C-alpha positions as CSV (number, residue, x, y, z in Angstrom):
1,M,-73.3,10.2,69.6
2,S,-72.0,13.8,68.9
3,Q,-70.4,13.8,72.4
4,A,-68.5,10.7,71.5
5,L,-67.3,12.2,68.3
6,S,-66.3,15.4,70.1
7,D,-64.3,13.4,72.7
8,S,-62.5,11.3,70.1
9,S,-61.6,14.4,68.0
10,L,-60.3,16.1,71.2
11,V,-58.2,13.0,72.0
12,A,-56.9,13.0,68.4
13,A,-56.0,16.7,68.5
14,L,-54.2,16.2,71.8
15,Q,-52.3,13.2,70.5
16,A,-51.2,15.3,67.4
17,E,-50.0,18.1,69.7
18,V,-48.0,15.7,71.8
19,N,-46.5,14.1,68.7
20,A,-45.5,17.5,67.4
21,N,-43.9,18.4,70.7
22,Y,-41.9,15.2,70.6
23,L,-40.7,16.0,67.1
24,I,-39.7,19.5,68.0
25,F,-37.8,18.5,71.2
26,G,-36.2,15.5,69.5
27,T,-35.0,17.7,66.6
28,T,-33.7,20.3,69.0
29,A,-31.8,17.7,71.0
30,L,-30.2,16.3,67.9
31,T,-29.2,19.7,66.7
32,A,-27.7,20.6,70.0
33,Y,-25.8,17.3,70.2
34,E,-24.4,17.8,66.6
35,Y,-23.3,21.3,67.5
36,V,-21.5,20.1,70.7
37,I,-19.6,17.2,69.1
38,T,-18.5,19.3,66.1
39,I,-17.6,22.7,67.7
40,K,-13.9,21.8,68.0
41,Q,-13.7,20.9,64.3
42,E,-15.6,24.1,63.4
43,V,-13.2,26.3,65.3
44,N,-10.2,24.6,63.6
45,M,-11.6,24.4,60.1
46,V,-13.8,27.5,59.8
47,W,-13.1,30.2,62.4
48,R,-9.3,30.2,61.7
49,R,-9.4,30.4,58.0
50,K,-10.0,33.3,55.6
51,W,-13.7,34.3,55.4
52,I,-14.9,33.7,51.9
53,L,-18.3,33.2,50.5
54,T,-18.5,29.5,51.3
55,T,-17.5,30.3,54.9
56,W,-20.3,32.8,55.2
57,I,-22.8,30.4,53.7
58,F,-21.7,27.7,56.1
59,M,-22.0,29.9,59.1
60,A,-25.4,31.3,58.1
61,N,-26.7,27.7,57.5
62,R,-25.4,26.5,60.9
63,Y,-26.5,29.4,63.1
64,L,-29.8,30.1,61.4
65,L,-30.7,26.4,62.0
66,I,-29.8,26.8,65.7
67,G,-31.9,30.0,65.9
68,N,-34.8,28.4,64.2
69,M,-34.7,25.5,66.6
70,L,-34.7,27.9,69.6
71,L,-37.7,29.8,68.1
72,A,-39.5,26.5,67.7
73,V,-38.9,25.4,71.3
74,I,-39.5,28.7,73.1
75,P,-43.3,28.9,72.4
76,T,-43.6,25.2,73.3
77,T,-41.9,25.5,76.7
78,S,-43.8,28.7,77.6
79,K,-47.1,26.7,77.4
80,L,-45.8,24.2,80.0
81,S,-45.6,26.8,82.8
C-alpha cells in the first residue's frame, strides 16, 4: 500500500513539474512574441524621444521582464541536457 502511495505521489510531482515547465515556456514565448511585434513601435515612440522618468520606468519594466523570463528558462533548459 505504501508503495502505491509513493508511486502516485511521484507521478503527481512529475506532473506538477511538467505543468510548471509548460507555464514557463508559454510565458516566455508570449513575451518574446510581444517584444518582436512591438519593437518597431518602441523604437519610434520611446528611443527617439527625450528620456524622462516615464521613459526610464517603461524601459526598466520592459527589459527587466525579459531578463526575468530568461532567468526562469535557463535553469529549466539546463536540466534537459
